[in-house]
N, C-alpha and C positions, 0 to 999 in steps of 0.2 A: 381733348375732351374724352376720347376713348380711353386713354390711359387713366385719367382721373376717375372715370366710371368704374374701371377695374379696381382702382385704388379704393374707391368708396365701398365697393362690394366686399373687398378683402377686409377693409377696416370694419365694415358692418358685421361681417362674420366673426371677426375677433371680438367685437364689442358684445355680440349676441351670446358668445360663450363666456368663458372666464376671462375677465380683464387681466388677471395675473394668476398664473398657476405655479409660480415659484414657491419654494418653501417659505414658511412664515418669517417675516423680517426682511426678506430680499425684495418683496414688492414695495415696501415703504421706501427702501433705498432707491429702487428703480424710479419711483414716481416723484421723489423729492429732489431730483437733480435741478439745480437752479440755472445752470448754463446748458447750452445745447450740446457741446462736446468737449468741455474742459477735462472732465474726468477720463473719458475714453481717449481723448487725443494724447494724453500723457501715457495711458496704458498701452495704446497701439502706435506708439511712435515708430516702431520698426515696420509696421504695416504700411506706413506712408512712404518709407524710403527703401525698404528691402523686400525680399520675397515674403509672401503671406505665410509660408511654412515657418520662417524664422519668427514671425510674430506669434504664431501658434506655439512654437517651442518655448517662447518666453513665458507663456502662461502655463506651461507644463513643468516648470521648475518645481522640484520637491520630491522627485523620485516616484512615489507610488501614485496610482491613479486617484486615490482618495485625496491626497495632498494637492494634486494639481487641479482637481475639480472645484475647489473652493474659489481660486482666483478665476477660473474659467466661468464659473457661475456669476461672479461679480461682473466680469467683462460682458457676458451675454446680457445681464440685467441692464448694464449701462448702454450697451448697443441697442437693446430694445427701446430704452427710453429715448435715445437720440433719434433712432429711425422713426418711431411712432410720433415724435414731435414734428419731424419733417412731414410725415403723412398728414397730421392735423393742419399744418401750415398750408400744404398743397391743396387740401380740401377746402379750407377757409378762403383761400385766395388763388383762384384758378389761373389768374393772369400773371401772377408774380413768379419770377424764376428764382430758384434757389441760389444762394451765394456760391462763388467759386470754391471757397475753402470748405463749405459744407459738401459740395459735390465731390471734392477731392477725398474728403473723409468717407463719403458713401462708397466711392470706388474702392478705397482701401478696405472698408468693412465688407464689401462684396467678396473680395479675394479672401478675406479672413473667414467669412462664413463657410466658404468652400473648404478651406484648410481645416476649419474646426470640425466639419462633418467627417473628414478623413481621419482626423486625430481621434475622434470619438470611436470610430470603427476600429482603429488600431489599438486603442486602449481596451476595447472590448475583447479583441482577439488576444491581446497580451494577458488579460486577466483570465480568460478561458484557458490559456496555456498553463498559467500558474495553478488553476484549479485542477487541471488534468494531471500536472506533476504531483500535486498533493495527494490525489487519488492513487497515483502510482506508488507514492511513498507508503501509503496504507497497505496496498497490496504487497509491496516488497517486504513488509514486516514478516509476513507468513512465509516468504520465500528465502529468508536469510538464514538458511541452515536447519530450520526446524524439520523439514521433510527428511533431510539426511539423517538427523538424530532419530526421528521416528522410524525410519527404515532400519537403522542400525539396531534400535531397541527390539523391533519386531523380529529381525534375524536372530538376535541372541535369544529371544523368547522361543523361537522355533527350535533352535539347537538345544536349548535346555529342556524343552518339552519332549523332544525326540529322545534325548539321553535318559530322561526319567522313565519314559515308556520302555526303553531297552532295559533299564535297571530293574523295573518291575518284572519283566519277562525273565530276566536272569535269576531273580530271586526264586521264581517258581521252578526253574530248571535246576538250580542248586539244591533246593529242598527235595525235589524228586530224586536226584542222584544220591544225595546223602541218606535219604530214607531207604533207597534200594540197598546201599552199602550197609547201613545199620541193621536192616531187616535180615539181609543175607548173613551178616557177621553173627547175628544172634540165633540163626536158624539151627536145627538139629544137625544139619549136615556139617556145619563148622563148629558151633559151640558144643555139640554133643560128642564129637570124636576128633579133637585136634591131635596132631602128631605128638607123641610123647617120647619118641626116640631122640637120641643125642647125635649132634653133628660135631661133637668135640674132637673126634678122631680124624678130622679132615686132613691132617698132616702125617697120618700113620703110614708105615711101610709094611705093616703086618697084613698079609692077605686076608685073614679072618676079620680083622678090625676094619680093613678097607671095604670089604664086602658089606659089613654091617652099616658102615657110613653111607655107602652108595644106596643101599636099600632105604635108609632113612631119608637121604636126599630126594629120592624119587617120590616117597610118600609126602614129604614136605612140599615139594614142587607142585604135585597134583593138588594138594590142599590149598596152597596159596594162589594157584592159577585161577581158581574160581572166585577169589576174594580180592586180590590185589588190584585188578582193573577197576573194580567198583570203588575201592578206596582212592585210587588215583583220580577217578572221575569226580568224586565228591570234593576232594581237596582242590582240584583244578577249578571247579565251578566256584568254590569259595574265593579263590584268588582272583578269578576274573570278575566276580561280583564286587570285590573290594576295589579293584582298579577302576571299574565302571563308576562306582560310588564317588571315588576321588575326582574322576573326570567330570561327573555331574556337578560336584561342588564348585569346581572351577567355572563351569558354564553358568551356574547360578550366580556366582559373584560377578561375572561379566554382564549377565542380564540385569542384575540389580544396579550395577554401575551405569549401564547404558540407559536404564529407566530414570535414574537420578539426573543424568545429563539431559535427557529429553525434557524432564520436568523443569529443570533450570532454564533450558532454552525456551520452553513454552512460557514460563513466567516473564522472560525477557521479551518475547514476542507480544505478550499481552501488554506489557509496559510500553513497548514500541507503538502498538496500536492506539493506546490511550493518548500518547503524546502526539502522534500524527493526526489522529482524529480531532483532537482539540485544536491543533494548528489549522486543520482544514476548516473546521467550523468557524474559527476566528476569521480566516481569509474569506470564507463564503459570506459571512455577515458583512464584512467590509466591502466586498465586491457587489453584493446586493444593494447596499446603500449607494455605492457609486453608480450602479446601473440606473437607479431611479433618477439621480441627478442628470446622468448622461442623456437619458431619454428626453428630458426637458431641454437640455442644451441642444441636442440634435434637432428636435422639433422646432425650437426657436431659431436655430441657424437657418433651417430650410425656409421658415416663414419670413424671417427678416431678409433673406436673400431674394425672396419673391417681391417683397415691398421695395427693396432697393432697386431691383430691375425696373419696376414700374416708375419709381421716382426718376431714375436716370433717363429712361426713355421719354418720360414727360418733359424733362428738362431739355432734352435734345430737340423735341418738337417745338418747344417755345422759342428756341433759337432760330 
């Protein structure tokens, strides 16, 4: 009587709520079963002869959780129909004991509800792992060499910028040195009185001619000594500027090439993100749909397990 009171209370709580909270269509299938356990006895053959985990594994055929949940949901609907029919019988006839084959099925289904709860949790953990892996794939798109390409581009940019700054400074230096040379060259000191003597007698043996040559050489040396260093500085600055400009051109080419490589890699990363995000959204939608069904399966397994416990205990008392 005590067990039947508990059973009536549980049954009443179920009736007071939703009589069937399965997705549309499954309720009709659940309530329209004509026999007590024909459908489920064939579906749960393994549960009556082997471990409950094997029976659950039979319902998980199909790979993905979404594929497995269809048959699980049908099984739970059938299990609910069978168990609730036994509940109705027990409440309508308190003195009548359940048949042995029905009790055997209830015991098998009790093991199955436990295994089913474990499987639902395992599927949840498995799907969560898949979701986490998909998120990692999205993150890995930005890690797949883009940062290295960006760093290379920035380094080439830095080198090219530094070179151009040096080139600009060298232009100013060259202009100043050449201006000094040209201004000095055109000054009265040099343009107004350049040496007019001849150095043609450099090979003479005549004392008079040699004296005239050496006098001219001294005058020419003194004249060029104030001008030649300026000329050399101007021409050296021009040569250094030319070499620096060539070097900057090379660095500019390297910078432009690295910028193109970075852009190409960035486009690849964007494409990678589009693909991985689309894959993630598809999986997330599938998992979300599966989770909704699993919640019902888990809740039903717990509830049916409770009903079965009461029925089995009641059957034991009647013996």
